[in-house]
mmCIF file of the N, C-alpha and C atoms, coordinates in Angstrom:
data_MODEL
# 
_entry.id   MODEL 
# 
loop_
_atom_site.group_PDB 
_atom_site.id 
_atom_site.type_symbol 
_atom_site.label_atom_id 
_atom_site.label_alt_id 
_atom_site.label_comp_id 
_atom_site.label_asym_id 
_atom_site.label_entity_id 
_atom_site.label_seq_id 
_atom_site.pdbx_PDB_ins_code 
_atom_site.Cartn_x 
_atom_site.Cartn_y 
_atom_site.Cartn_z 
_atom_site.occupancy 
_atom_site.B_iso_or_equiv 
_atom_site.pdbx_formal_charge 
_atom_site.auth_seq_id 
_atom_site.auth_comp_id 
_atom_site.auth_asym_id 
_atom_site.auth_atom_id 
_atom_site.pdbx_PDB_model_num 
ATOM 1   N N  . MET A 1 1  ? -24.336 -7.766  17.795 1.00 0.00 ? 1  MET A N  1 
ATOM 2   C CA . MET A 1 1  ? -23.431 -7.527  18.779 1.00 0.00 ? 1  MET A CA 1 
ATOM 3   C C  . MET A 1 1  ? -23.406 -5.834  19.020 1.00 0.00 ? 1  MET A C  1 
ATOM 4   N N  . SER A 1 2  ? -23.020 -5.325  20.094 1.00 0.00 ? 2  SER A N  1 
ATOM 5   C CA . SER A 1 2  ? -22.431 -3.876  20.028 1.00 0.00 ? 2  SER A CA 1 
ATOM 6   C C  . SER A 1 2  ? -21.624 -4.166  21.273 1.00 0.00 ? 2  SER A C  1 
ATOM 7   N N  . GLY A 1 3  ? -20.817 -2.573  21.403 1.00 0.00 ? 3  GLY A N  1 
ATOM 8   C CA . GLY A 1 3  ? -19.949 -2.660  22.453 1.00 0.00 ? 3  GLY A CA 1 
ATOM 9   C C  . GLY A 1 3  ? -18.313 -3.048  22.247 1.00 0.00 ? 3  GLY A C  1 
ATOM 10  N N  . LEU A 1 4  ? -17.608 -3.444  22.930 1.00 0.00 ? 4  LEU A N  1 
ATOM 11  C CA . LEU A 1 4  ? -16.396 -3.701  22.740 1.00 0.00 ? 4  LEU A CA 1 
ATOM 12  C C  . LEU A 1 4  ? -16.239 -5.476  23.327 1.00 0.00 ? 4  LEU A C  1 
ATOM 13  N N  . SER A 1 5  ? -15.811 -6.399  22.493 1.00 0.00 ? 5  SER A N  1 
ATOM 14  C CA . SER A 1 5  ? -15.544 -7.862  23.064 1.00 0.00 ? 5  SER A CA 1 
ATOM 15  C C  . SER A 1 5  ? -14.314 -8.514  22.448 1.00 0.00 ? 5  SER A C  1 
ATOM 16  N N  . PHE A 1 6  ? -13.876 -9.235  23.207 1.00 0.00 ? 6  PHE A N  1 
ATOM 17  C CA . PHE A 1 6  ? -12.698 -10.244 22.825 1.00 0.00 ? 6  PHE A CA 1 
ATOM 18  C C  . PHE A 1 6  ? -12.952 -11.519 22.455 1.00 0.00 ? 6  PHE A C  1 
ATOM 19  N N  . THR A 1 7  ? -12.514 -11.861 21.582 1.00 0.00 ? 7  THR A N  1 
ATOM 20  C CA . THR A 1 7  ? -12.461 -13.537 21.296 1.00 0.00 ? 7  THR A CA 1 
ATOM 21  C C  . THR A 1 7  ? -11.316 -14.209 20.498 1.00 0.00 ? 7  THR A C  1 
ATOM 22  N N  . THR A 1 8  ? -11.258 -15.355 20.622 1.00 0.00 ? 8  THR A N  1 
ATOM 23  C CA . THR A 1 8  ? -10.049 -15.876 19.888 1.00 0.00 ? 8  THR A CA 1 
ATOM 24  C C  . THR A 1 8  ? -10.800 -16.787 18.609 1.00 0.00 ? 8  THR A C  1 
ATOM 25  N N  . ASP A 1 9  ? -12.169 -16.564 18.505 1.00 0.00 ? 9  ASP A N  1 
ATOM 26  C CA . ASP A 1 9  ? -12.654 -16.549 17.271 1.00 0.00 ? 9  ASP A CA 1 
ATOM 27  C C  . ASP A 1 9  ? -12.917 -16.020 15.892 1.00 0.00 ? 9  ASP A C  1 
ATOM 28  N N  . ILE A 1 10 ? -11.649 -16.079 15.232 1.00 0.00 ? 10 ILE A N  1 
ATOM 29  C CA . ILE A 1 10 ? -11.303 -14.736 14.457 1.00 0.00 ? 10 ILE A CA 1 
ATOM 30  C C  . ILE A 1 10 ? -12.506 -14.862 13.298 1.00 0.00 ? 10 ILE A C  1 
ATOM 31  N N  . GLU A 1 11 ? -12.966 -16.089 12.905 1.00 0.00 ? 11 GLU A N  1 
ATOM 32  C CA . GLU A 1 11 ? -13.943 -15.768 11.707 1.00 0.00 ? 11 GLU A CA 1 
ATOM 33  C C  . GLU A 1 11 ? -15.247 -15.335 12.265 1.00 0.00 ? 11 GLU A C  1 
ATOM 34  N N  . SER A 1 12 ? -15.558 -15.505 13.310 1.00 0.00 ? 12 SER A N  1 
ATOM 35  C CA . SER A 1 12 ? -17.027 -14.976 14.002 1.00 0.00 ? 12 SER A CA 1 
ATOM 36  C C  . SER A 1 12 ? -16.876 -13.202 14.331 1.00 0.00 ? 12 SER A C  1 
ATOM 37  N N  . ALA A 1 13 ? -15.676 -13.210 14.974 1.00 0.00 ? 13 ALA A N  1 
ATOM 38  C CA . ALA A 1 13 ? -15.220 -11.607 15.372 1.00 0.00 ? 13 ALA A CA 1 
ATOM 39  C C  . ALA A 1 13 ? -15.326 -10.976 14.165 1.00 0.00 ? 13 ALA A C  1 
ATOM 40  N N  . VAL A 1 14 ? -14.423 -11.426 12.742 1.00 0.00 ? 14 VAL A N  1 
ATOM 41  C CA . VAL A 1 14 ? -14.509 -10.652 11.638 1.00 0.00 ? 14 VAL A CA 1 
ATOM 42  C C  . VAL A 1 14 ? -15.999 -10.426 11.155 1.00 0.00 ? 14 VAL A C  1 
ATOM 43  N N  . GLN A 1 15 ? -16.504 -11.268 10.929 1.00 0.00 ? 15 GLN A N  1 
ATOM 44  C CA . GLN A 1 15 ? -17.778 -11.114 10.143 1.00 0.00 ? 15 GLN A CA 1 
ATOM 45  C C  . GLN A 1 15 ? -18.920 -10.567 11.059 1.00 0.00 ? 15 GLN A C  1 
ATOM 46  N N  . LYS A 1 16 ? -18.577 -10.257 12.142 1.00 0.00 ? 16 LYS A N  1 
ATOM 47  C CA . LYS A 1 16 ? -19.908 -9.623  13.006 1.00 0.00 ? 16 LYS A CA 1 
ATOM 48  C C  . LYS A 1 16 ? -19.258 -7.958  13.415 1.00 0.00 ? 16 LYS A C  1 
ATOM 49  N N  . SER A 1 17 ? -17.948 -7.679  13.063 1.00 0.00 ? 17 SER A N  1 
ATOM 50  C CA . SER A 1 17 ? -17.473 -6.582  13.457 1.00 0.00 ? 17 SER A CA 1 
ATOM 51  C C  . SER A 1 17 ? -17.129 -5.405  12.425 1.00 0.00 ? 17 SER A C  1 
ATOM 52  N N  . LEU A 1 18 ? -17.428 -4.055  12.569 1.00 0.00 ? 18 LEU A N  1 
ATOM 53  C CA . LEU A 1 18 ? -17.094 -3.123  11.613 1.00 0.00 ? 18 LEU A CA 1 
ATOM 54  C C  . LEU A 1 18 ? -15.547 -2.846  11.823 1.00 0.00 ? 18 LEU A C  1 
ATOM 55  N N  . ALA A 1 19 ? -15.195 -2.662  13.133 1.00 0.00 ? 19 ALA A N  1 
ATOM 56  C CA . ALA A 1 19 ? -13.765 -2.483  13.583 1.00 0.00 ? 19 ALA A CA 1 
ATOM 57  C C  . ALA A 1 19 ? -12.964 -3.476  13.986 1.00 0.00 ? 19 ALA A C  1 
ATOM 58  N N  . ILE A 1 20 ? -11.762 -3.880  13.484 1.00 0.00 ? 20 ILE A N  1 
ATOM 59  C CA . ILE A 1 20 ? -10.816 -4.839  13.971 1.00 0.00 ? 20 ILE A CA 1 
ATOM 60  C C  . ILE A 1 20 ? -9.397  -4.076  14.335 1.00 0.00 ? 20 ILE A C  1 
ATOM 61  N N  . PHE A 1 21 ? -9.074  -4.520  15.541 1.00 0.00 ? 21 PHE A N  1 
ATOM 62  C CA . PHE A 1 21 ? -8.077  -4.119  15.853 1.00 0.00 ? 21 PHE A CA 1 
ATOM 63  C C  . PHE A 1 21 ? -6.791  -5.196  15.912 1.00 0.00 ? 21 PHE A C  1 
ATOM 64  N N  . ILE A 1 22 ? -5.706  -4.773  15.435 1.00 0.00 ? 22 ILE A N  1 
ATOM 65  C CA . ILE A 1 22 ? -4.682  -5.858  15.035 1.00 0.00 ? 22 ILE A CA 1 
ATOM 66  C C  . ILE A 1 22 ? -3.733  -5.330  16.133 1.00 0.00 ? 22 ILE A C  1 
ATOM 67  N N  . ALA A 1 23 ? -3.462  -6.251  17.267 1.00 0.00 ? 23 ALA A N  1 
ATOM 68  C CA . ALA A 1 23 ? -2.369  -5.712  18.227 1.00 0.00 ? 23 ALA A CA 1 
ATOM 69  C C  . ALA A 1 23 ? -1.741  -6.815  18.729 1.00 0.00 ? 23 ALA A C  1 
ATOM 70  N N  . VAL A 1 24 ? -0.587  -7.150  18.099 1.00 0.00 ? 24 VAL A N  1 
ATOM 71  C CA . VAL A 1 24 ? 0.320   -8.286  18.157 1.00 0.00 ? 24 VAL A CA 1 
ATOM 72  C C  . VAL A 1 24 ? 1.580   -7.521  18.345 1.00 0.00 ? 24 VAL A C  1 
ATOM 73  N N  . GLY A 1 25 ? 2.320   -8.654  18.901 1.00 0.00 ? 25 GLY A N  1 
ATOM 74  C CA . GLY A 1 25 ? 4.079   -8.195  19.122 1.00 0.00 ? 25 GLY A CA 1 
ATOM 75  C C  . GLY A 1 25 ? 4.861   -8.045  18.012 1.00 0.00 ? 25 GLY A C  1 
ATOM 76  N N  . THR A 1 26 ? 5.805   -7.455  17.756 1.00 0.00 ? 26 THR A N  1 
ATOM 77  C CA . THR A 1 26 ? 6.541   -7.322  16.636 1.00 0.00 ? 26 THR A CA 1 
ATOM 78  C C  . THR A 1 26 ? 8.105   -7.040  17.299 1.00 0.00 ? 26 THR A C  1 
ATOM 79  N N  . PRO A 1 27 ? 8.626   -8.134  17.419 1.00 0.00 ? 27 PRO A N  1 
ATOM 80  C CA . PRO A 1 27 ? 9.976   -8.282  17.988 1.00 0.00 ? 27 PRO A CA 1 
ATOM 81  C C  . PRO A 1 27 ? 10.783  -8.022  16.904 1.00 0.00 ? 27 PRO A C  1 
ATOM 82  N N  . GLN A 1 28 ? 12.310  -7.593  17.057 1.00 0.00 ? 28 GLN A N  1 
ATOM 83  C CA . GLN A 1 28 ? 13.136  -7.011  16.307 1.00 0.00 ? 28 GLN A CA 1 
ATOM 84  C C  . GLN A 1 28 ? 13.472  -8.263  15.611 1.00 0.00 ? 28 GLN A C  1 
ATOM 85  N N  . SER A 1 29 ? 13.854  -8.323  14.357 1.00 0.00 ? 29 SER A N  1 
ATOM 86  C CA . SER A 1 29 ? 14.597  -9.561  13.305 1.00 0.00 ? 29 SER A CA 1 
ATOM 87  C C  . SER A 1 29 ? 15.925  -9.208  13.627 1.00 0.00 ? 29 SER A C  1 
ATOM 88  N N  . ALA A 1 30 ? 16.676  -10.375 13.153 1.00 0.00 ? 30 ALA A N  1 
ATOM 89  C CA . ALA A 1 30 ? 18.189  -10.343 13.063 1.00 0.00 ? 30 ALA A CA 1 
ATOM 90  C C  . ALA A 1 30 ? 18.646  -8.997  13.055 1.00 0.00 ? 30 ALA A C  1 
ATOM 91  N N  . ASP A 1 31 ? 18.305  -8.562  11.900 1.00 0.00 ? 31 ASP A N  1 
ATOM 92  C CA . ASP A 1 31 ? 19.081  -7.288  11.136 1.00 0.00 ? 31 ASP A CA 1 
ATOM 93  C C  . ASP A 1 31 ? 18.666  -5.980  11.995 1.00 0.00 ? 31 ASP A C  1 
ATOM 94  N N  . GLY A 1 32 ? 17.625  -6.139  13.138 1.00 0.00 ? 32 GLY A N  1 
ATOM 95  C CA . GLY A 1 32 ? 17.164  -5.010  13.821 1.00 0.00 ? 32 GLY A CA 1 
ATOM 96  C C  . GLY A 1 32 ? 15.760  -4.460  13.367 1.00 0.00 ? 32 GLY A C  1 
ATOM 97  N N  . ALA A 1 33 ? 15.559  -4.706  12.260 1.00 0.00 ? 33 ALA A N  1 
ATOM 98  C CA . ALA A 1 33 ? 14.067  -4.237  11.736 1.00 0.00 ? 33 ALA A CA 1 
ATOM 99  C C  . ALA A 1 33 ? 13.013  -4.893  12.578 1.00 0.00 ? 33 ALA A C  1 
ATOM 100 N N  . ALA A 1 34 ? 11.715  -4.227  12.537 1.00 0.00 ? 34 ALA A N  1 
ATOM 101 C CA . ALA A 1 34 ? 10.503  -4.761  12.930 1.00 0.00 ? 34 ALA A CA 1 
ATOM 102 C C  . ALA A 1 34 ? 10.404  -6.340  12.278 1.00 0.00 ? 34 ALA A C  1 
ATOM 103 N N  . ASP A 1 35 ? 9.904   -7.285  13.031 1.00 0.00 ? 35 ASP A N  1 
ATOM 104 C CA . ASP A 1 35 ? 9.559   -8.556  12.631 1.00 0.00 ? 35 ASP A CA 1 
ATOM 105 C C  . ASP A 1 35 ? 8.123   -8.492  12.612 1.00 0.00 ? 35 ASP A C  1 
ATOM 106 N N  . LEU A 1 36 ? 7.522   -8.500  11.199 1.00 0.00 ? 36 LEU A N  1 
ATOM 107 C CA . LEU A 1 36 ? 6.116   -8.122  10.905 1.00 0.00 ? 36 LEU A CA 1 
ATOM 108 C C  . LEU A 1 36 ? 5.389   -9.479  10.719 1.00 0.00 ? 36 LEU A C  1 
ATOM 109 N N  . ARG A 1 37 ? 6.010   -10.335 10.750 1.00 0.00 ? 37 ARG A N  1 
ATOM 110 C CA . ARG A 1 37 ? 5.111   -11.787 10.355 1.00 0.00 ? 37 ARG A CA 1 
ATOM 111 C C  . ARG A 1 37 ? 3.853   -12.010 11.285 1.00 0.00 ? 37 ARG A C  1 
ATOM 112 N N  . PHE A 1 38 ? 3.897   -11.575 12.331 1.00 0.00 ? 38 PHE A N  1 
ATOM 113 C CA . PHE A 1 38 ? 2.611   -11.926 13.346 1.00 0.00 ? 38 PHE A CA 1 
ATOM 114 C C  . PHE A 1 38 ? 2.044   -10.975 12.686 1.00 0.00 ? 38 PHE A C  1 
ATOM 115 N N  . VAL A 1 39 ? 1.836   -9.580  12.735 1.00 0.00 ? 39 VAL A N  1 
ATOM 116 C CA . VAL A 1 39 ? 1.032   -8.710  12.030 1.00 0.00 ? 39 VAL A CA 1 
ATOM 117 C C  . VAL A 1 39 ? 0.643   -9.180  10.746 1.00 0.00 ? 39 VAL A C  1 
ATOM 118 N N  . LYS A 1 40 ? 1.571   -9.552  9.662  1.00 0.00 ? 40 LYS A N  1 
ATOM 119 C CA . LYS A 1 40 ? 0.892   -10.055 8.285  1.00 0.00 ? 40 LYS A CA 1 
ATOM 120 C C  . LYS A 1 40 ? 0.182   -11.372 8.565  1.00 0.00 ? 40 LYS A C  1 
ATOM 121 N N  . GLU A 1 41 ? 0.388   -12.258 9.397  1.00 0.00 ? 41 GLU A N  1 
ATOM 122 C CA . GLU A 1 41 ? -0.623  -13.546 9.841  1.00 0.00 ? 41 GLU A CA 1 
ATOM 123 C C  . GLU A 1 41 ? -1.799  -13.128 10.223 1.00 0.00 ? 41 GLU A C  1 
ATOM 124 N N  . VAL A 1 42 ? -1.968  -12.086 11.084 1.00 0.00 ? 42 VAL A N  1 
ATOM 125 C CA . VAL A 1 42 ? -3.400  -11.829 11.566 1.00 0.00 ? 42 VAL A CA 1 
ATOM 126 C C  . VAL A 1 42 ? -3.999  -11.360 10.495 1.00 0.00 ? 42 VAL A C  1 
ATOM 127 N N  . ALA A 1 43 ? -3.100  -10.236 9.827  1.00 0.00 ? 43 ALA A N  1 
ATOM 128 C CA . ALA A 1 43 ? -3.963  -9.674  8.658  1.00 0.00 ? 43 ALA A CA 1 
ATOM 129 C C  . ALA A 1 43 ? -4.535  -10.353 7.461  1.00 0.00 ? 43 ALA A C  1 
ATOM 130 N N  . LEU A 1 44 ? -3.680  -11.589 7.325  1.00 0.00 ? 44 LEU A N  1 
ATOM 131 C CA . LEU A 1 44 ? -4.347  -12.586 6.199  1.00 0.00 ? 44 LEU A CA 1 
ATOM 132 C C  . LEU A 1 44 ? -5.568  -13.377 6.824  1.00 0.00 ? 44 LEU A C  1 
ATOM 133 N N  . SER A 1 45 ? -5.680  -13.856 8.271  1.00 0.00 ? 45 SER A N  1 
ATOM 134 C CA . SER A 1 45 ? -6.603  -14.384 8.891  1.00 0.00 ? 45 SER A CA 1 
ATOM 135 C C  . SER A 1 45 ? -7.812  -13.520 8.590  1.00 0.00 ? 45 SER A C  1 
ATOM 136 N N  . VAL A 1 46 ? -7.827  -12.214 8.787  1.00 0.00 ? 46 VAL A N  1 
ATOM 137 C CA . VAL A 1 46 ? -8.808  -11.263 8.859  1.00 0.00 ? 46 VAL A CA 1 
ATOM 138 C C  . VAL A 1 46 ? -9.361  -11.174 7.499  1.00 0.00 ? 46 VAL A C  1 
ATOM 139 N N  . ALA A 1 47 ? -8.287  -10.975 6.520  1.00 0.00 ? 47 ALA A N  1 
ATOM 140 C CA . ALA A 1 47 ? -8.819  -11.110 5.094  1.00 0.00 ? 47 ALA A CA 1 
ATOM 141 C C  . ALA A 1 47 ? -9.657  -12.359 4.816  1.00 0.00 ? 47 ALA A C  1 
ATOM 142 N N  . ARG A 1 48 ? -9.122  -13.318 5.172  1.00 0.00 ? 48 ARG A N  1 
ATOM 143 C CA . ARG A 1 48 ? -10.004 -14.688 4.884  1.00 0.00 ? 48 ARG A CA 1 
ATOM 144 C C  . ARG A 1 48 ? -11.197 -14.679 4.918  1.00 0.00 ? 48 ARG A C  1 
ATOM 145 N N  . HIS A 1 49 ? -11.684 -13.754 6.240  1.00 0.00 ? 49 HIS A N  1 
ATOM 146 C CA . HIS A 1 49 ? -13.122 -13.885 6.591  1.00 0.00 ? 49 HIS A CA 1 
ATOM 147 C C  . HIS A 1 49 ? -13.600 -12.694 6.546  1.00 0.00 ? 49 HIS A C  1 
ATOM 148 N N  . MET A 1 50 ? -13.396 -11.765 5.620  1.00 0.00 ? 50 MET A N  1 
ATOM 149 C CA . MET A 1 50 ? -14.029 -10.519 5.435  1.00 0.00 ? 50 MET A CA 1 
ATOM 150 C C  . MET A 1 50 ? -15.283 -10.784 4.698  1.00 0.00 ? 50 MET A C  1 
ATOM 151 N N  . ASN A 1 51 ? -16.242 -10.205 5.143  1.00 0.00 ? 51 ASN A N  1 
ATOM 152 C CA . ASN A 1 51 ? -17.831 -10.428 4.341  1.00 0.00 ? 51 ASN A CA 1 
ATOM 153 C C  . ASN A 1 51 ? -18.321 -9.047  4.082  1.00 0.00 ? 51 ASN A C  1 
ATOM 154 N N  . GLY A 1 52 ? -17.603 -7.962  4.145  1.00 0.00 ? 52 GLY A N  1 
ATOM 155 C CA . GLY A 1 52 ? -18.123 -6.659  3.755  1.00 0.00 ? 52 GLY A CA 1 
ATOM 156 C C  . GLY A 1 52 ? -16.909 -5.594  4.240  1.00 0.00 ? 52 GLY A C  1 
ATOM 157 N N  . TYR A 1 53 ? -17.673 -4.467  4.384  1.00 0.00 ? 53 TYR A N  1 
ATOM 158 C CA . TYR A 1 53 ? -16.827 -3.174  4.478  1.00 0.00 ? 53 TYR A CA 1 
ATOM 159 C C  . TYR A 1 53 ? -15.991 -3.176  6.035  1.00 0.00 ? 53 TYR A C  1 
ATOM 160 N N  . LYS A 1 54 ? -14.865 -3.117  6.461  1.00 0.00 ? 54 LYS A N  1 
ATOM 161 C CA . LYS A 1 54 ? -14.435 -3.256  7.573  1.00 0.00 ? 54 LYS A CA 1 
ATOM 162 C C  . LYS A 1 54 ? -13.355 -2.411  7.975  1.00 0.00 ? 54 LYS A C  1 
ATOM 163 N N  . VAL A 1 55 ? -12.985 -1.638  9.138  1.00 0.00 ? 55 VAL A N  1 
ATOM 164 C CA . VAL A 1 55 ? -12.146 -0.590  9.552  1.00 0.00 ? 55 VAL A CA 1 
ATOM 165 C C  . VAL A 1 55 ? -10.871 -1.746  10.200 1.00 0.00 ? 55 VAL A C  1 
ATOM 166 N N  . VAL A 1 56 ? -9.663  -1.965  9.730  1.00 0.00 ? 56 VAL A N  1 
ATOM 167 C CA . VAL A 1 56 ? -8.633  -2.649  10.253 1.00 0.00 ? 56 VAL A CA 1 
ATOM 168 C C  . VAL A 1 56 ? -7.603  -1.596  10.982 1.00 0.00 ? 56 VAL A C  1 
ATOM 169 N N  . VAL A 1 57 ? -7.216  -1.826  12.132 1.00 0.00 ? 57 VAL A N  1 
ATOM 170 C CA . VAL A 1 57 ? -6.455  -0.969  12.647 1.00 0.00 ? 57 VAL A CA 1 
ATOM 171 C C  . VAL A 1 57 ? -5.112  -1.570  13.228 1.00 0.00 ? 57 VAL A C  1 
ATOM 172 N N  . THR A 1 58 ? -3.926  -1.213  12.932 1.00 0.00 ? 58 THR A N  1 
ATOM 173 C CA . THR A 1 58 ? -2.903  -2.044  13.429 1.00 0.00 ? 58 THR A CA 1 
ATOM 174 C C  . THR A 1 58 ? -2.392  -1.166  14.752 1.00 0.00 ? 58 THR A C  1 
ATOM 175 N N  . LYS A 1 59 ? -2.605  -1.970  15.747 1.00 0.00 ? 59 LYS A N  1 
ATOM 176 C CA . LYS A 1 59 ? -2.135  -1.230  17.021 1.00 0.00 ? 59 LYS A CA 1 
ATOM 177 C C  . LYS A 1 59 ? -0.549  -1.955  17.524 1.00 0.00 ? 59 LYS A C  1 
ATOM 178 N N  . SER A 1 60 ? 0.481   -1.971  16.780 1.00 0.00 ? 60 SER A N  1 
ATOM 179 C CA . SER A 1 60 ? 1.583   -2.682  16.944 1.00 0.00 ? 60 SER A CA 1 
ATOM 180 C C  . SER A 1 60 ? 2.713   -1.836  16.716 1.00 0.00 ? 60 SER A C  1 
ATOM 181 N N  . THR A 1 61 ? 4.021   -2.169  17.051 1.00 0.00 ? 61 THR A N  1 
ATOM 182 C CA . THR A 1 61 ? 5.222   -1.571  16.798 1.00 0.00 ? 61 THR A CA 1 
ATOM 183 C C  . THR A 1 61 ? 5.544   -1.566  15.139 1.00 0.00 ? 61 THR A C  1 
ATOM 184 N N  . VAL A 1 62 ? 4.607   -0.764  14.494 1.00 0.00 ? 62 VAL A N  1 
ATOM 185 C CA . VAL A 1 62 ? 5.122   -1.136  12.876 1.00 0.00 ? 62 VAL A CA 1 
ATOM 186 C C  . VAL A 1 62 ? 5.361   -0.010  12.227 1.00 0.00 ? 62 VAL A C  1 
ATOM 187 N N  . PRO A 1 63 ? 6.465   -0.039  11.650 1.00 0.00 ? 63 PRO A N  1 
ATOM 188 C CA . PRO A 1 63 ? 7.217   1.099   10.697 1.00 0.00 ? 63 PRO A CA 1 
ATOM 189 C C  . PRO A 1 63 ? 6.153   1.672   9.884  1.00 0.00 ? 63 PRO A C  1 
ATOM 190 N N  . MET A 1 64 ? 6.427   2.865   9.442  1.00 0.00 ? 64 MET A N  1 
ATOM 191 C CA . MET A 1 64 ? 5.301   3.677   8.407  1.00 0.00 ? 64 MET A CA 1 
ATOM 192 C C  . MET A 1 64 ? 5.738   2.874   7.118  1.00 0.00 ? 64 MET A C  1 
ATOM 193 N N  . GLY A 1 65 ? 4.860   2.730   6.702  1.00 0.00 ? 65 GLY A N  1 
ATOM 194 C CA . GLY A 1 65 ? 4.499   1.937   5.099  1.00 0.00 ? 65 GLY A CA 1 
ATOM 195 C C  . GLY A 1 65 ? 3.924   0.858   5.225  1.00 0.00 ? 65 GLY A C  1 
ATOM 196 N N  . PRO A 1 66 ? 4.118   -0.021  5.853  1.00 0.00 ? 66 PRO A N  1 
ATOM 197 C CA . PRO A 1 66 ? 3.508   -1.485  5.716  1.00 0.00 ? 66 PRO A CA 1 
ATOM 198 C C  . PRO A 1 66 ? 1.980   -1.511  5.708  1.00 0.00 ? 66 PRO A C  1 
ATOM 199 N N  . GLY A 1 67 ? 1.273   -0.364  6.444  1.00 0.00 ? 67 GLY A N  1 
ATOM 200 C CA . GLY A 1 67 ? 0.086   -0.214  6.660  1.00 0.00 ? 67 GLY A CA 1 
ATOM 201 C C  . GLY A 1 67 ? -0.842  0.235   5.320  1.00 0.00 ? 67 GLY A C  1 
ATOM 202 N N  . ARG A 1 68 ? -0.096  0.612   4.437  1.00 0.00 ? 68 ARG A N  1 
ATOM 203 C CA . ARG A 1 68 ? -0.646  1.071   3.127  1.00 0.00 ? 68 ARG A CA 1 
ATOM 204 C C  . ARG A 1 68 ? -1.747  0.058   2.319  1.00 0.00 ? 68 ARG A C  1 
# 
């Protein structure tokens, strides 16, 4: 597979890709901080299906620090 593609099949997408973009909403939590539950949920799904080296990019409103 080459080029850019979109799918909802996380397992297939992760296994066939070198670069994975996580772009999900980050609503405010009750205390005003970014609610990272959606980012974490997708990151865990990606991790479960990794089959080698991957570049994972977060494209969400995520504060500095959690991406380390």
